[in-house]
C-alpha positions as CSV (number, residue, x, y, z in Angstrom):
1,M,6.8,12.5,-16.0
2,S,6.8,12.6,-19.8
3,E,6.1,8.8,-19.9
4,F,3.1,9.3,-17.7
5,S,1.9,12.2,-19.9
6,D,2.2,10.0,-23.0
7,A,0.3,7.3,-21.2
8,L,-2.5,9.6,-20.2
9,Q,-2.9,10.6,-23.9
10,A,-3.0,7.0,-24.9
11,F,-5.6,6.2,-22.3
12,T,-7.9,8.9,-23.4
13,R,-7.7,7.7,-27.0
14,Y,-8.5,4.1,-26.0
15,L,-11.4,4.7,-23.6
16,S,-13.9,3.4,-26.1
17,A,-12.0,0.0,-26.3
18,I,-12.3,-0.7,-22.6
19,E,-14.3,-3.8,-21.6
20,W,-16.5,-2.3,-18.9
21,A,-17.7,-5.7,-17.6
22,A,-14.1,-6.8,-17.0
23,L,-13.4,-3.4,-15.4
24,A,-16.3,-3.9,-13.0
25,A,-15.0,-7.4,-12.1
26,A,-11.6,-5.9,-11.3
27,L,-13.1,-3.3,-9.0
28,G,-15.3,-6.0,-7.4
29,F,-12.2,-8.0,-6.5
30,H,-10.5,-4.8,-5.4
31,I,-13.2,-4.3,-2.8
32,L,-13.1,-7.9,-1.7
33,R,-9.3,-7.5,-1.1
34,F,-10.0,-4.5,1.2
35,I,-12.6,-6.5,3.1
36,A,-10.3,-9.5,3.6
37,R,-7.5,-7.2,4.8
38,A,-9.9,-5.4,7.2
39,F,-10.8,-8.8,8.7
40,A,-7.1,-9.6,9.2
41,W,-6.4,-6.2,10.9
42,Q,-9.6,-6.6,13.1
43,N,-8.3,-9.9,14.4
44,I,-4.9,-8.4,15.2
45,L,-6.6,-5.5,17.1
46,R,-8.9,-8.0,18.9
47,A,-5.8,-9.9,20.2
48,A,-4.3,-6.6,21.4
49,Y,-7.6,-5.6,23.1
50,P,-9.4,-8.8,24.1
51,A,-11.7,-7.0,26.5
52,A,-12.7,-4.3,24.1
53,T,-15.1,-4.2,21.2
54,V,-13.3,-3.9,17.9
55,P,-16.0,-3.2,15.2
56,F,-15.4,-4.6,11.8
57,W,-16.9,-1.6,9.9
58,G,-14.8,0.8,12.1
59,T,-11.7,-1.2,11.1
60,F,-12.7,-1.3,7.5
61,G,-13.4,2.4,7.5
62,A,-10.1,3.2,9.0
63,Y,-8.3,1.0,6.5
64,V,-10.0,2.4,3.4
65,G,-9.8,5.9,4.7
66,G,-6.0,5.6,4.9
67,I,-5.9,4.0,1.4
68,G,-8.0,6.9,0.1
69,V,-5.6,9.5,1.4
70,N,-2.5,7.5,0.3
71,S,-4.0,7.4,-3.2
72,I,-3.6,11.2,-3.6
73,V,-0.9,12.2,-1.1
74,P,2.7,10.9,-1.4
75,A,4.9,9.6,1.5
76,R,2.1,7.4,3.0
77,G,0.3,10.3,4.8
78,G,-2.8,8.1,5.0
79,D,-1.1,5.6,7.4
80,V,-1.3,8.2,10.2
81,L,-5.0,8.7,9.5
82,K,-5.6,5.0,9.5
83,I,-4.1,4.8,13.0
84,V,-6.2,7.7,14.2
85,L,-9.4,6.4,12.9
86,A,-8.8,2.9,14.2
87,K,-8.0,4.2,17.7
88,R,-11.2,6.3,17.8
89,G,-13.2,3.1,17.3
90,I,-11.6,1.2,20.2
91,E,-12.3,2.3,23.8
92,G,-9.2,2.6,25.9
93,S,-6.8,2.1,23.0
94,S,-3.5,3.9,22.5
95,Y,-1.7,5.1,19.4
96,A,1.4,3.0,20.1
97,T,-0.6,-0.2,20.3
98,V,-2.6,0.5,17.2
99,A,0.5,1.6,15.2
100,A,2.3,-1.6,16.3
101,S,-0.6,-3.7,15.1
102,L,0.4,-2.7,11.6
103,I,3.5,-4.8,11.9
104,P,1.8,-8.2,12.0
105,E,-0.5,-6.9,9.3
106,T,2.5,-6.4,7.0
107,L,4.7,-9.4,7.8
108,F,2.9,-11.8,5.4
109,D,2.9,-9.1,2.7
110,M,6.7,-8.7,2.9
111,L,7.0,-12.5,2.5
112,V,4.7,-12.6,-0.5
113,V,6.2,-9.5,-2.2
114,G,9.7,-10.9,-1.6
115,A,8.7,-14.2,-3.2
116,I,7.2,-12.4,-6.2
117,L,10.2,-10.2,-6.7
118,L,12.6,-13.2,-6.5
119,W,10.4,-14.9,-9.0
120,G,10.6,-11.9,-11.2
121,L,14.4,-12.0,-11.2
122,T,14.2,-15.6,-12.5
123,Q,12.1,-14.4,-15.5
124,G,15.0,-12.3,-16.8
125,V,12.9,-9.1,-17.0
126,A,14.2,-7.2,-14.0
127,P,16.2,-4.1,-14.9
128,S,19.7,-3.6,-13.5
129,T,20.7,-0.7,-11.4
130,D,22.3,0.9,-14.4
131,T,19.0,0.6,-16.3
132,L,17.1,2.0,-13.4
133,A,19.4,5.0,-13.3
134,N,18.6,5.8,-16.9
135,L,14.9,5.2,-17.0
136,P,13.4,8.7,-17.4
137,T,10.3,8.0,-15.3
138,V,11.9,6.6,-12.2
139,E,11.7,9.5,-9.7
140,W,14.2,8.1,-7.3
141,R,16.8,7.2,-10.0
142,W,19.1,9.7,-8.3
143,V,19.9,7.0,-5.7
144,F,21.1,4.7,-8.5
145,R,23.1,7.4,-10.2
146,H,24.9,8.3,-7.0
147,P,25.0,5.0,-5.0
148,E,27.6,6.2,-2.5
149,W,25.3,9.1,-1.5
150,G,22.3,6.8,-1.4
151,I,24.1,4.4,0.9
152,L,25.1,7.3,3.2
153,L,21.5,8.7,3.2
154,G,20.1,5.2,4.0
155,A,22.7,4.8,6.8
156,A,21.9,8.2,8.3
157,L,18.1,7.5,8.3
158,L,18.8,4.1,9.9
159,A,21.0,5.7,12.6
160,L,18.3,8.4,13.2
161,G,15.6,5.7,13.6
162,I,17.8,3.7,16.1
163,A,18.6,6.9,18.0
164,L,14.9,7.7,18.3
165,L,14.0,4.2,19.4
166,L,16.7,4.3,22.1
167,Y,15.5,7.7,23.2
168,A,12.0,6.4,23.5
169,A,13.2,3.4,25.4
170,R,14.8,5.6,28.0
171,R,12.1,8.2,28.3
172,V,8.9,6.3,27.9
173,Q,8.9,2.8,29.4
174,Q,5.2,2.4,28.9
175,F,5.7,2.9,25.2
176,W,7.3,-0.6,24.8
177,M,4.5,-2.2,26.8
178,R,2.0,-0.7,24.4
179,V,4.0,-1.8,21.4
180,S,4.2,-5.3,22.8
181,Q,0.4,-5.2,23.2
182,G,0.0,-4.5,19.5
183,L,2.1,-7.5,18.7
184,A,0.1,-9.9,21.0
185,I,-1.2,-12.0,18.1
186,L,2.3,-13.0,17.1
187,R,2.7,-14.8,20.5
188,R,-0.2,-17.1,19.4
189,P,1.0,-18.5,16.1
190,K,-2.1,-20.6,15.6
191,R,-4.4,-17.6,16.0
192,Y,-2.1,-15.5,13.8
193,F,-2.2,-18.1,11.0
194,G,-6.0,-18.7,11.3
195,G,-7.1,-15.1,11.8
196,V,-4.5,-13.1,9.8
197,V,-2.5,-15.1,7.3
198,T,-5.6,-16.9,5.8
199,W,-7.4,-13.6,5.3
200,Q,-4.3,-12.0,3.8
201,A,-3.7,-14.9,1.5
202,L,-7.3,-14.5,0.3
203,A,-6.5,-10.7,-0.2
204,W,-3.5,-11.6,-2.3
205,L,-5.6,-14.0,-4.4
206,C,-8.1,-11.2,-4.9
207,R,-5.3,-8.8,-5.9
208,I,-3.9,-11.2,-8.5
209,T,-7.4,-11.8,-9.9
210,E,-8.1,-8.0,-9.9
211,I,-5.0,-7.4,-12.0
212,Y,-6.0,-10.2,-14.3
213,W,-9.4,-8.6,-15.0
214,F,-7.7,-5.2,-15.5
215,L,-5.5,-6.8,-18.2
216,V,-8.7,-8.2,-19.8
217,A,-10.4,-4.8,-19.5
218,F,-7.6,-3.0,-21.4
219,G,-7.2,-5.7,-24.1
220,L,-3.8,-7.1,-22.9
221,P,-2.9,-10.8,-22.8
222,A,-4.3,-11.8,-19.4
223,T,-2.2,-14.6,-17.8
224,L,-1.0,-15.4,-14.3
225,R,2.6,-14.5,-15.3
226,S,1.5,-11.1,-16.6
227,A,-0.5,-10.4,-13.5
228,L,2.4,-11.3,-11.2
229,L,4.8,-9.1,-13.3
230,V,2.5,-6.1,-12.9
231,I,2.3,-6.7,-9.1
232,A,6.1,-6.9,-9.0
233,V,6.4,-3.6,-10.9
234,Q,3.8,-2.0,-8.5
235,S,5.7,-3.1,-5.5
236,V,9.0,-1.6,-6.8
237,A,7.3,1.6,-7.9
238,T,5.7,2.2,-4.5
239,A,8.7,1.2,-2.4
240,V,9.8,4.8,-2.3
241,P,6.5,6.8,-2.6
242,A,7.8,9.9,-4.3
243,T,4.4,10.2,-6.1
244,P,0.9,8.9,-5.2
245,G,0.7,5.2,-6.4
246,G,4.2,5.4,-7.9
247,M,2.9,7.2,-11.0
248,G,5.6,7.8,-13.6
249,T,7.9,5.2,-12.1
250,Q,5.3,2.5,-12.7
251,Q,4.9,3.4,-16.3
252,G,8.6,3.4,-17.0
253,L,9.2,0.0,-15.3
254,L,6.2,-1.6,-17.1
255,V,7.5,-0.6,-20.5
256,Y,10.9,-2.1,-19.6
257,V,9.6,-5.3,-18.0
258,F,7.2,-6.1,-21.0
259,R,9.7,-4.9,-23.6
260,S,9.9,-8.4,-25.3
261,A,6.1,-9.2,-24.9
262,P,3.8,-8.9,-28.0
263,I,2.2,-5.8,-26.6
264,T,2.5,-2.4,-28.2
265,R,4.0,0.4,-26.1
266,T,0.8,2.5,-26.5
267,A,-1.4,-0.4,-25.3
268,L,0.8,-1.0,-22.3
269,L,0.9,2.7,-21.3
270,S,-2.8,2.9,-21.8
271,F,-3.3,0.0,-19.4
272,S,-0.9,1.3,-16.9
273,V,-2.2,4.8,-16.6
274,G,-5.8,3.7,-17.0
275,M,-5.6,1.3,-14.1
276,N,-3.8,3.9,-12.1
277,I,-6.5,6.5,-12.7
278,V,-9.3,4.1,-12.1
279,L,-7.9,2.8,-8.8
280,T,-6.8,6.3,-7.6
281,A,-10.3,7.7,-8.2
282,F,-12.1,4.6,-6.8
283,N,-9.8,4.6,-3.7
284,A,-10.3,8.3,-3.1
285,V,-14.1,8.2,-3.4
286,L,-14.3,5.1,-1.2
287,G,-11.8,6.4,1.3
288,F,-13.2,9.9,1.7
289,A,-16.7,8.5,2.0
290,A,-15.4,6.5,5.0
291,I,-13.7,9.6,6.4
292,L,-16.9,11.6,6.1
293,V,-18.9,8.9,7.9
294,M,-16.4,8.4,10.7
295,L,-15.3,12.0,11.2
296,R,-18.4,13.8,10.0
297,T,-16.0,16.0,8.0
298,L,-13.6,15.7,5.1
299,R,-11.0,17.8,6.9
300,W,-8.8,14.8,7.7
301,R,-5.7,16.8,8.3
302,H,-7.4,18.9,11.0
303,A,-8.6,15.7,12.7
304,T,-5.2,14.0,12.6
305,N,-3.4,17.2,13.8
306,A,-5.9,17.5,16.7
307,E,-5.4,13.8,17.7
308,S,-1.6,14.2,17.5
309,E,-1.7,17.1,19.9
310,R,-3.9,15.2,22.2
311,A,-1.6,12.2,22.1
312,A,1.4,14.4,22.9
313,I,-0.4,15.8,26.0
314,E,-1.5,12.3,27.2
315,A,1.8,10.7,26.6
316,P,3.6,9.6,29.8
């Protein structure tokens, strides 16, 4: 994490140079992105529960609550809380259905991220696996240094996942019915495109614009290409969430990707860690405010554990 430590020092030195109006614009588009994604998820849940009331603010609170926890806890711990909070707001809902609703919510994201990463490869800036193995800030570089063990580990995890799915299929028949219910909107392509894809496309436009204004705020050349490259790096850094927000990995990859750009290493590290700190703090404040409103407590682990125990008792 030495790269991140250097970046933190650079950020504190350049605080006075930040353009605060641009930073406020970036955070404004950040909130708009969350709102658009909440509308998309609400429409997915409405398709799963057409007879139930799916409140927007309950869905928005569940979404940002999960984001808030993920911003400070590695390994996507906030995703469990997101499901718990969303279920609490929909009468007669089940965990399996709400969890399955996240699949349609991520399909378009996978398509967009894949397109951005493929585009990044055409720009000649993507590091090779040998380079990744030697970047000092890539926490999961062990996989690249020992690819044979990485492949075995991936195969073992895949086999375990398949075994668990087969076990569930034999022991819990209703489980698959509930999963299918969460995917209901995919059986209505027109509704999926109009109620999900359009909102998610808007969310992606907000994200690109958000990154653009972050670049402006930290005095870096703000272009569409630069914004897309930053998003590509963020996607790779958070693919294996060894640290919250991919801290450390993100800094190392950004320095490599922008190695030929007319940007000093100090300015680039200041931007990277500065954006990371701002978004982490903002997401945490917004997320835990939502948790406090919805649970009347900040003890989110206690709430998720209690709901998990209840789900185990009620499971068929």
